[in-house]
N, CA, C and O of each residue as an XYZ file, in Angstrom:
688
protein
N    -179.830    -44.854     69.317
C    -180.041    -45.629     68.110
C    -180.087    -47.104     68.463
O    -179.175    -47.619     69.110
N    -181.106    -47.762     68.058
C    -181.258    -49.181     68.323
C    -180.444    -49.974     67.313
O    -180.528    -49.742     66.107
N    -179.663    -50.904     67.820
C    -178.844    -51.742     66.953
C    -179.741    -52.684     66.166
O    -180.670    -53.275     66.716
N    -179.459    -52.817     64.883
C    -180.247    -53.715     64.043
C    -179.377    -54.758     63.364
O    -179.846    -55.473     62.478
N    -178.130    -54.854     63.763
C    -177.204    -55.717     63.058
C    -177.306    -57.189     63.437
O    -177.026    -58.047     62.600
N    -177.684    -57.505     64.627
C    -177.630    -58.893     65.087
C    -178.629    -59.763     64.336
O    -179.758    -59.355     64.064
N    -178.192    -60.951     64.015
C    -179.052    -61.937     63.381
C    -179.321    -63.041     64.409
O    -178.515    -63.961     64.551
N    -180.430    -62.958     65.117
C    -180.791    -63.939     66.135
C    -179.683    -64.170     67.161
O    -179.178    -65.287     67.280
N    -179.299    -63.133     67.903
C    -178.233    -63.311     68.898
C    -178.679    -64.223     70.029
O    -179.868    -64.295     70.338
N    -177.736    -64.918     70.647
C    -178.075    -65.823     71.751
C    -178.325    -65.042     73.040
O    -177.374    -64.601     73.686
N    -179.584    -64.867     73.420
C    -179.936    -64.014     74.552
C    -179.566    -64.615     75.906
O    -179.620    -63.913     76.916
N    -179.192    -65.890     75.957
C    -178.851    -66.496     77.235
C    -177.381    -66.277     77.611
O    -176.937    -66.758     78.653
N    -176.634    -65.568     76.788
C    -175.240    -65.269     77.108
C    -175.153    -64.319     78.292
O    -175.969    -63.410     78.441
N    -174.141    -64.549     79.139
C    -173.842    -63.643     80.247
C    -172.478    -63.046     79.940
O    -171.481    -63.761     79.855
N    -172.444    -61.738     79.777
C    -171.250    -61.036     79.321
C    -170.866    -59.959     80.319
O    -171.700    -59.149     80.725
N    -169.594    -59.953     80.712
C    -169.073    -58.842     81.498
C    -168.271    -57.961     80.555
O    -167.506    -58.456     79.727
N    -168.449    -56.666     80.684
C    -167.616    -55.733     79.931
C    -166.694    -55.029     80.912
O    -167.048    -54.781     82.065
N    -165.515    -54.720     80.427
C    -164.526    -53.991     81.212
C    -164.934    -52.509     81.244
O    -165.716    -52.055     80.409
N    -164.406    -51.780     82.197
C    -164.712    -50.344     82.305
C    -164.354    -49.597     81.026
O    -165.033    -48.636     80.663
N    -163.298    -50.025     80.339
C    -162.909    -49.325     79.114
C    -163.963    -49.458     78.024
O    -164.078    -48.573     77.176
N    -164.732    -50.536     78.026
C    -165.821    -50.690     77.058
C    -166.972    -49.752     77.427
O    -167.589    -49.152     76.547
N    -167.262    -49.623     78.718
C    -168.299    -48.675     79.145
C    -167.930    -47.253     78.733
O    -168.759    -46.523     78.189
N    -166.698    -46.869     78.990
C    -166.259    -45.507     78.678
C    -166.259    -45.276     77.169
O    -166.825    -44.293     76.692
N    -165.629    -46.174     76.421
C    -165.557    -46.004     74.963
C    -166.940    -46.089     74.324
O    -167.234    -45.375     73.365
N    -167.786    -46.968     74.861
C    -169.116    -47.145     74.287
C    -170.034    -45.962     74.479
O    -170.949    -45.750     73.683
N    -169.807    -45.194     75.516
C    -170.617    -43.997     75.733
C    -169.925    -42.750     75.202
O    -170.552    -41.699     75.064
N    -168.642    -42.861     74.907
C    -167.885    -41.724     74.396
C    -167.864    -41.627     72.883
O    -167.831    -40.528     72.330
N    -167.882    -42.789     72.196
C    -167.791    -42.816     70.734
C    -168.749    -43.871     70.197
O    -168.920    -44.917     70.824
N    -169.376    -43.622     69.052
C    -170.388    -44.550     68.524
C    -169.807    -45.652     67.640
O    -170.193    -45.791     66.479
N    -168.893    -46.422     68.184
C    -168.235    -47.454     67.389
C    -168.500    -48.832     67.990
O    -169.575    -49.051     68.549
N    -167.558    -49.765     67.896
C    -167.798    -51.144     68.345
C    -168.279    -51.238     69.797
O    -169.288    -51.896     70.052
N    -167.593    -50.603     70.758
C    -168.084    -50.713     72.146
C    -169.505    -50.165     72.319
O    -170.287    -50.702     73.103
N    -169.832    -49.109     71.595
C    -171.189    -48.554     71.641
C    -172.209    -49.625     71.259
O    -173.231    -49.789     71.927
N    -171.924    -50.346     70.189
C    -172.862    -51.367     69.727
C    -172.937    -52.547     70.698
O    -174.001    -53.141     70.871
N    -171.810    -52.888     71.332
C    -171.838    -53.929     72.365
C    -172.821    -53.514     73.467
O    -173.625    -54.327     73.923
N    -172.752    -52.256     73.889
C    -173.646    -51.762     74.940
C    -175.088    -51.705     74.461
O    -176.007    -51.972     75.236
N    -175.299    -51.362     73.195
C    -176.662    -51.331     72.664
C    -177.287    -52.718     72.686
O    -178.478    -52.858     72.963
N    -176.495    -53.738     72.396
C    -177.011    -55.109     72.460
C    -177.425    -55.467     73.889
O    -178.372    -56.229     74.085
N    -176.728    -54.930     74.879
C    -177.133    -55.162     76.282
C    -178.490    -54.522     76.545
O    -179.375    -55.145     77.132
N    -178.648    -53.279     76.110
C    -179.927    -52.585     76.296
C    -181.051    -53.317     75.578
O    -182.171    -53.399     76.083
N    -180.747    -53.849     74.396
C    -181.754    -54.571     73.610
C    -182.089    -55.942     74.190
O    -183.017    -56.602     73.722
N    -181.338    -56.375     75.206
C    -181.595    -57.671     75.823
C    -181.042    -58.843     75.037
O    -181.481    -59.977     75.227
N    -180.094    -58.588     74.164
C    -179.508    -59.661     73.364
C    -178.569    -60.539     74.173
O    -178.212    -61.632     73.733
N    -178.167    -60.082     75.337
C    -177.385    -60.862     76.293
C    -177.582    -60.233     77.659
O    -178.053    -59.101     77.768
N    -177.226    -60.964     78.693
C    -177.309    -60.454     80.057
C    -175.977    -59.795     80.401
O    -174.947    -60.464     80.478
N    -176.003    -58.485     80.605
C    -174.811    -57.762     81.014
C    -174.556    -58.038     82.490
O    -175.470    -57.987     83.313
N    -173.297    -58.330     82.810
C    -172.877    -58.616     84.178
C    -171.806    -57.598     84.545
O    -170.826    -57.439     83.817
N    -171.985    -56.907     85.672
C    -171.022    -55.894     86.107
C    -170.754    -56.016     87.598
O    -171.643    -56.342     88.384
N    -169.520    -55.750     87.964
C    -169.169    -55.685     89.386
C    -169.053    -54.219     89.790
O    -168.904    -53.339     88.943
N    -169.122    -53.974     91.080
C    -168.936    -52.615     91.576
C    -167.569    -52.069     91.157
O    -167.434    -50.885     90.848
N    -166.571    -52.934     91.150
C    -165.221    -52.504     90.763
C    -165.223    -51.924     89.349
O    -164.649    -50.860     89.118
N    -165.858    -52.610     88.408
C    -165.913    -52.142     87.017
C    -166.688    -50.830     86.935
O    -166.266    -49.901     86.246
N    -167.807    -50.753     87.627
C    -168.609    -49.520     87.595
C    -167.839    -48.360     88.213
O    -167.833    -47.258     87.665
N    -167.193    -48.599     89.345
C    -166.401    -47.536     89.989
C    -165.257    -47.077     89.103
O    -164.964    -45.884     89.025
N    -164.608    -48.026     88.434
C    -163.522    -47.690     87.524
C    -164.044    -46.842     86.356
O    -163.394    -45.878     85.951
N    -165.208    -47.197     85.822
C    -165.812    -46.421     84.732
C    -166.164    -45.014     85.207
O    -165.919    -44.041     84.494
N    -166.733    -44.902     86.400
C    -167.074    -43.575     86.939
C    -165.823    -42.708     87.090
O    -165.844    -41.515     86.788
N    -164.736    -43.322     87.560
C    -163.486    -42.576     87.711
C    -162.991    -42.053     86.363
O    -162.581    -40.897     86.256
N    -163.028    -42.898     85.342
C    -162.586    -42.484     84.006
C    -163.512    -41.406     83.433
O    -163.047    -40.441     82.826
N    -164.816    -41.574     83.628
C    -165.759    -40.557     83.149
C    -165.496    -39.218     83.819
O    -165.523    -38.174     83.167
N    -165.242    -39.252     85.114
C    -164.960    -38.015     85.847
C    -163.760    -37.279     85.290
O    -163.724    -36.049     85.291
N    -162.769    -38.032     84.810
C    -161.563    -37.433     84.237
C    -161.731    -37.058     82.772
O    -161.331    -35.969     82.361
N    -162.316    -37.945     81.985
C    -162.360    -37.771     80.533
C    -163.612    -37.063     80.024
O    -163.534    -36.200     79.150
N    -164.764    -37.434     80.577
C    -166.048    -36.939     80.074
C    -166.982    -36.575     81.221
O    -168.045    -37.183     81.349
N    -166.628    -35.615     82.052
C    -167.488    -35.341     83.215
C    -168.937    -35.026     82.833
O    -169.857    -35.319     83.597
N    -169.138    -34.439     81.672
C    -170.505    -34.102     81.267
C    -171.318    -35.334     80.861
O    -172.543    -35.260     80.762
N    -170.647    -36.465     80.626
C    -171.355    -37.683     80.217
C    -171.720    -38.605     81.382
O    -172.328    -39.655     81.172
N    -171.358    -38.225     82.594
C    -171.663    -39.072     83.747
C    -173.157    -39.413     83.828
O    -173.488    -40.553     84.153
N    -174.070    -38.479     83.548
C    -175.494    -38.859     83.559
C    -175.824    -39.939     82.521
O    -176.732    -40.744     82.729
N    -175.086    -39.955     81.401
C    -175.330    -40.993     80.401
C    -174.900    -42.365     80.911
O    -175.527    -43.373     80.587
N    -173.847    -42.407     81.697
C    -173.430    -43.668     82.302
C    -174.534    -44.169     83.223
O    -174.899    -45.344     83.175
N    -175.060    -43.295     84.051
C    -176.141    -43.682     84.962
C    -177.372    -44.152     84.185
O    -178.003    -45.142     84.555
N    -177.708    -43.447     83.118
C    -178.864    -43.831     82.300
C    -178.632    -45.188     81.645
O    -179.543    -46.014     81.587
N    -177.418    -45.421     81.153
C    -177.110    -46.719     80.553
C    -177.243    -47.835     81.584
O    -177.858    -48.866     81.310
N    -176.666    -47.631     82.771
C    -176.724    -48.664     83.802
C    -178.172    -49.008     84.140
O    -178.506    -50.175     84.346
N    -179.011    -48.011     84.193
C    -180.426    -48.262     84.488
C    -181.105    -48.988     83.328
O    -181.865    -49.932     83.548
N    -180.839    -48.558     82.108
C    -181.496    -49.145     80.937
C    -181.013    -50.559     80.631
O    -181.748    -51.352     80.042
N    -179.793    -50.876     81.024
C    -179.220    -52.177     80.654
C    -179.721    -53.335     81.501
O    -179.556    -54.494     81.120
N    -180.325    -53.043     82.635
C    -180.815    -54.092     83.523
C    -179.703    -55.110     83.808
O    -179.906    -56.321     83.715
N    -178.534    -54.587     84.156
C    -177.374    -55.452     84.371
C    -177.512    -56.288     85.635
O    -178.224    -55.929     86.573
N    -176.814    -57.405     85.628
C    -176.729    -58.274     86.797
C    -175.530    -57.829     87.619
O    -174.400    -57.850     87.130
N    -175.760    -57.434     88.840
C    -174.677    -57.000     89.722
C    -174.045    -58.221     90.380
O    -174.736    -59.072     90.939
N    -172.719    -58.287     90.301
C    -171.987    -59.361     90.968
C    -170.962    -58.717     91.897
O    -170.507    -57.599     91.652
N    -170.606    -59.425     92.956
C    -169.664    -58.820     93.905
C    -168.251    -58.714     93.338
O    -167.817    -59.525     92.521
N    -167.568    -57.700     93.797
C    -166.141    -57.579     93.500
C    -165.411    -58.570     94.391
O    -165.887    -58.890     95.480
N    -164.269    -59.058     93.946
C    -163.546    -60.034     94.776
C    -162.990    -59.385     96.045
O    -162.713    -58.187     96.085
N    -162.839    -60.205     97.064
C    -162.252    -59.738     98.319
C    -160.760    -59.495     98.114
O    -160.133    -60.092     97.239
N    -160.214    -58.624     98.922
C    -158.789    -58.291     98.839
C    -157.914    -59.540     98.976
O    -156.881    -59.647     98.316
N    -158.321    -60.472     99.820
C    -157.549    -61.707    100.011
C    -157.513    -62.534     98.724
O    -156.484    -63.125     98.399
N    -158.618    -62.579     97.997
C    -158.649    -63.322     96.740
C    -157.766    -62.643     95.697
O    -157.075    -63.317     94.934
N    -157.788    -61.314     95.664
C    -156.935    -60.572     94.738
C    -155.460    -60.860     95.039
O    -154.675    -61.128     94.130
N    -155.097    -60.801     96.317
C    -153.710    -61.042     96.728
C    -153.268    -62.474     96.428
O    -152.088    -62.719     96.178
N    -154.201    -63.412     96.451
C    -153.871    -64.816     96.216
C    -153.740    -65.163     94.733
O    -153.379    -66.290     94.395
N    -154.026    -64.213     93.848
C    -154.002    -64.478     92.405
C    -153.152    -63.466     91.641
O    -153.639    -62.871     90.680
N    -151.902    -63.254     92.037
C    -151.096    -62.208     91.397
C    -150.755    -62.467     89.930
O    -150.499    -61.515     89.193
N    -150.744    -63.705     89.490
C    -150.381    -64.011     88.114
C    -151.550    -64.111     87.160
O    -151.380    -64.513     86.009
N    -152.733    -63.753     87.622
C    -153.936    -63.886     86.797
C    -153.954    -62.908     85.627
O    -154.534    -63.194     84.580
N    -153.321    -61.760     85.809
C    -153.255    -60.753     84.748
C    -151.932    -60.006     84.874
O    -151.380    -59.874     85.967
N    -151.442    -59.528     83.756
C    -150.169    -58.800     83.747
C    -150.253    -57.518     84.572
O    -149.331    -57.201     85.324
N    -151.351    -56.783     84.434
C    -151.554    -55.539     85.173
C    -152.367    -55.850     86.427
O    -153.473    -56.383     86.337
N    -151.832    -55.524     87.571
C    -152.499    -55.826     88.844
C    -153.883    -55.186     88.937
O    -154.748    -55.706     89.641
N    -154.111    -54.069     88.241
C    -155.423    -53.410     88.256
C    -156.484    -54.239     87.545
O    -157.680    -54.036     87.755
N    -156.045    -55.181     86.699
C    -156.999    -56.022     85.968
C    -157.434    -57.251     86.764
O    -158.432    -57.885     86.421
N    -156.708    -57.590     87.807
C    -157.020    -58.806     88.566
C    -158.442    -58.774     89.151
O    -159.134    -59.789     89.069
N    -158.914    -57.657     89.737
C    -160.305    -57.655     90.229
C    -161.341    -57.843     89.115
O    -162.388    -58.451     89.338
N    -161.054    -57.328     87.929
C    -161.981    -57.495     86.802
C    -162.028    -58.969     86.410
O    -163.105    -59.543     86.251
N    -160.860    -59.571     86.256
C    -160.783    -60.980     85.869
C    -161.452    -61.864     86.915
O    -162.224    -62.760     86.573
N    -161.159    -61.618     88.177
C    -161.756    -62.428     89.241
C    -163.271    -62.260     89.308
O    -163.993    -63.231     89.534
N    -163.751    -61.049     89.115
C    -165.208    -60.830     89.108
C    -165.858    -61.640     87.994
O    -166.881    -62.293     88.200
N    -165.253    -61.591     86.814
C    -165.797    -62.330     85.671
C    -165.708    -63.836     85.901
O    -166.652    -64.574     85.620
N    -164.582    -64.275     86.407
C    -164.378    -65.707     86.672
C    -165.346    -66.197     87.748
O    -165.981    -67.238     87.578
N    -165.463    -65.458     88.852
C    -166.370    -65.843     89.937
C    -167.823    -65.877     89.480
O    -168.605    -66.712     89.936
N    -168.182    -64.965     88.576
C    -169.559    -64.890     88.082
C    -169.843    -65.927     86.996
O    -170.990    -66.117     86.591
N    -168.795    -66.587     86.534
C    -168.915    -67.609     85.486
C    -169.574    -67.050     84.225
O    -170.480    -67.658     83.655
N    -169.099    -65.882     83.806
C    -169.638    -65.292     82.582
C    -169.159    -66.094     81.374
O    -168.169    -66.822     81.443
N    -169.872    -65.945     80.286
C    -169.465    -66.618     79.051
C    -168.273    -65.924     78.404
O    -167.384    -66.576     77.856
N    -168.263    -64.590     78.474
C    -167.183    -63.808     77.877
C    -166.938    -62.548     78.696
O    -167.841    -62.006     79.333
N    -165.701    -62.105     78.659
C    -165.320    -60.780     79.136
C    -164.956    -59.991     77.893
O    -164.095    -60.412     77.119
N    -165.600    -58.855     77.694
C    -165.327    -58.012     76.531
C    -164.512    -56.825     77.010
O    -164.912    -56.109     77.929
N    -163.361    -56.625     76.373
C    -162.435    -55.585     76.814
C    -161.652    -55.027     75.646
O    -161.504    -55.671     74.607
N    -161.154    -53.816     75.834
C    -160.227    -53.186     74.893
C    -158.794    -53.242     75.408
O    -157.871    -52.797     74.726
N    -158.604    -53.778     76.589
C    -157.313    -53.777     77.271
C    -156.396    -54.857     76.692
O    -156.704    -56.046     76.776
N    -155.277    -54.445     76.107
C    -154.338    -55.399     75.513
C    -153.767    -56.352     76.557
O    -153.367    -57.467     76.223
N    -153.726    -55.925     77.815
C    -153.258    -56.818     78.876
C    -154.233    -57.973     79.104
O    -153.875    -58.967     79.736
N    -155.436    -57.853     78.606
C    -156.424    -58.926     78.739
C    -156.720    -59.614     77.410
O    -157.000    -60.812     77.386
N    -156.661    -58.876     76.310
C    -157.080    -59.435     75.023
C    -155.968    -60.131     74.255
O    -156.252    -60.939     73.370
N    -154.730    -59.846     74.565
C    -153.625    -60.508     73.878
C    -153.714    -62.011     74.132
O    -153.850    -62.427     75.283
N    -153.640    -62.831     73.092
C    -153.861    -64.275     73.260
C    -152.880    -64.981     74.187
O    -153.192    -66.054     74.704
N    -151.715    -64.409     74.405
C    -150.740    -65.079     75.262
C    -150.850    -64.677     76.730
O    -150.002    -65.064     77.534
N    -151.855    -63.923     77.089
C    -152.040    -63.500     78.477
C    -152.589    -64.647     79.327
O    -153.374    -65.456     78.833
N    -152.188    -64.725     80.591
C    -152.621    -65.825     81.465
C    -154.131    -65.869     81.707
O    -154.666    -66.926     82.044
N    -154.813    -64.762     81.544
C    -156.260    -64.726     81.777
C    -156.998    -65.718     80.875
O    -158.065    -66.211     81.242
N    -156.441    -66.013     79.704
C    -157.119    -66.902     78.757
C    -157.183    -68.347     79.231
O    -157.902    -69.153     78.640
N    -156.456    -68.688     80.272
C    -156.565    -70.021     80.871
C    -157.847    -70.140     81.699
O    -158.287    -71.243     82.024
N    -158.444    -68.984     82.038
C    -159.594    -68.964     82.931
C    -160.855    -68.371     82.307
O    -161.966    -68.689     82.732
N    -160.689    -67.514     81.303
C    -161.822    -66.793     80.713
C    -161.670    -66.675     79.208
O    -160.563    -66.710     78.669
N    -162.803    -66.537     78.548
C    -162.803    -66.182     77.133
C    -162.903    -64.665     77.072
O    -163.910    -64.086     77.482
N    -161.859    -64.023     76.562
C    -161.813    -62.569     76.481
C    -161.853    -62.176     75.012
O    -161.077    -62.683     74.203
N    -162.764    -61.268     74.674
C    -162.917    -60.833     73.288
C    -162.853    -59.319     73.182
O    -163.277    -58.600     74.087
N    -162.319    -58.847     72.071
C    -162.416    -57.431     71.723
C    -163.862    -57.143     71.317
O    -164.565    -58.060     70.891
N    -164.322    -55.903     71.438
C    -165.710    -55.599     71.079
C    -166.091    -55.993     69.647
O    -167.166    -56.552     69.433
N    -165.235    -55.712     68.676
C    -165.551    -56.073     67.295
C    -165.656    -57.575     67.102
O    -166.523    -58.052     66.370
N    -164.782    -58.318     67.753
C    -164.820    -59.777     67.677
C    -166.101    -60.310     68.314
O    -166.730    -61.227     67.786
N    -166.479    -59.732     69.447
C    -167.728    -60.133     70.099
C    -168.919    -59.881     69.175
O    -169.790    -60.739     69.029
N    -168.952    -58.704     68.554
C    -170.062    -58.387     67.650
C    -170.128    -59.382     66.492
O    -171.212    -59.831     66.120
N    -168.981    -59.725     65.928
C    -168.949    -60.652     64.796
C    -169.282    -62.079     65.238
O    -170.157    -62.721     64.658
N    -168.592    -62.567     66.253
C    -168.730    -63.974     66.628
C    -170.002    -64.293     67.403
O    -170.559    -65.380     67.243
N    -170.470    -63.381     68.230
C    -171.617    -63.688     69.081
C    -172.906    -62.977     68.683
O    -173.997    -63.483     68.944
N    -172.793    -61.829     68.065
C    -173.981    -61.070     67.698
C    -174.303    -61.168     66.210
O    -175.315    -60.633     65.757
N    -173.454    -61.842     65.453
C    -173.756    -62.113     64.045
C    -173.471    -60.987     63.071
O    -174.005    -60.988     61.962
N    -172.652    -60.036     63.454
C    -172.333    -58.941     62.548
C    -171.410    -59.437     61.435
O    -170.560    -60.301     61.654
N    -171.589    -58.883     60.254
C    -170.704    -59.210     59.130
C    -169.512    -58.264     59.129
O    -169.532    -57.221     59.783
N    -168.488    -58.635     58.397
C    -167.307    -57.768     58.260
C    -167.699    -56.425     57.666
O    -167.166    -55.390     58.066
N    -168.619    -56.432     56.723
C    -169.063    -55.192     56.084
C    -169.773    -54.282     57.090
O    -169.563    -53.069     57.094
N    -170.614    -54.874     57.939
C    -171.319    -54.085     58.950
C    -170.340    -53.496     59.957
O    -170.492    -52.350     60.381
N    -169.344    -54.272     60.335
C    -168.333    -53.773     61.266
C    -167.513    -52.655     60.641
O    -167.247    -51.639     61.283
N    -167.120    -52.841     59.413
C    -166.311    -51.821     58.739
C    -167.076    -50.509     58.606
O    -166.479    -49.434     58.663
N    -168.386    -50.589     58.430
C    -169.210    -49.384     58.274
C    -169.208    -48.507     59.521
O    -169.485    -47.312     59.425
N    -168.900    -49.075     60.699
C    -168.917    -48.263     61.920
C    -167.534    -48.063     62.526
O    -167.407    -47.425     63.571
N    -166.506    -48.593     61.893
C    -165.145    -48.532     62.437
C    -164.739    -47.108     62.822
O    -164.110    -46.911     63.862
N    -165.085    -46.128     62.014
C    -164.700    -44.731     62.258
C    -165.918    -43.828     62.418
O    -165.803    -42.611     62.272
N    -167.057    -44.390     62.708
C    -168.301    -43.630     62.799
C    -168.209    -42.543     63.872
O    -167.568    -42.732     64.906
N    -168.847    -41.422     63.618
C    -168.901    -40.310     64.563
C    -170.357    -40.091     64.985
O    -171.284    -40.624     64.375
N    -170.534    -39.298     66.038
C    -171.893    -38.945     66.451
C    -172.601    -38.183     65.334
O    -173.808    -38.338     65.148
N    -171.868    -37.370     64.597
C    -172.445    -36.625     63.486
C    -172.961    -37.586     62.414
O    -174.028    -37.361     61.843
N    -172.217    -38.646     62.141
C    -172.668    -39.651     61.179
C    -173.999    -40.252     61.615
O    -174.875    -40.507     60.789
N    -174.142    -40.473     62.899
C    -175.371    -41.074     63.408
C    -176.544    -40.111     63.285
O    -177.673    -40.529     63.027
N    -176.276    -38.823     63.471
C    -177.343    -37.837     63.282
C    -177.815    -37.846     61.837
O    -179.013    -37.745     61.574
N    -176.882    -37.965     60.899
C    -177.222    -38.016     59.478
C    -178.041    -39.257     59.150
O    -178.959    -39.194     58.333
N    -177.711    -40.407     59.793
C    -178.452    -41.647     59.578
C    -179.891    -41.520     60.054
O    -180.798    -42.088     59.445
N    -180.109    -40.779     61.138
C    -181.444    -40.643     61.710
C    -182.337    -39.700     60.906
O    -183.560    -39.729     61.044
N    -181.733    -38.880     60.081
C    -182.530    -37.889     59.322
C    -183.139    -38.462     58.081
O    -183.829    -37.753     57.348
């Protein structure tokens, strides 16, 4: 389903999404799904590191093994910009960058790539008092859709609990 909610989105934005957005966006048709649809539509430049992609593949293998081909199809359709994962030495030199040590490579990849925003569902990154906010603008998917893609509160509320079945009904 092609997203139609954006009102003249800024296509020059460079956005990194966390692995949890990739997984949720391909698993359920809600806010993360629409964030990914905007990437496919070219409304912003999606930026991904190998670390984020590998993390998403690992989660898909555990949670949705049958959806792994959809992840591959999305990656191909999104025309994402590949950026390097940080070196182990850089990760070790930045222990206070994020509360969860597993998030440090994601934060460093986004910071090194100089993205405009990191979109994540991870409370260790999105909570306003987290140290990552000194270095990056981190947004929840719904906030990104509203603030950067021009979605209204009503449009967001309409998809808050949307199911794949709801989308089939919309297409009919």
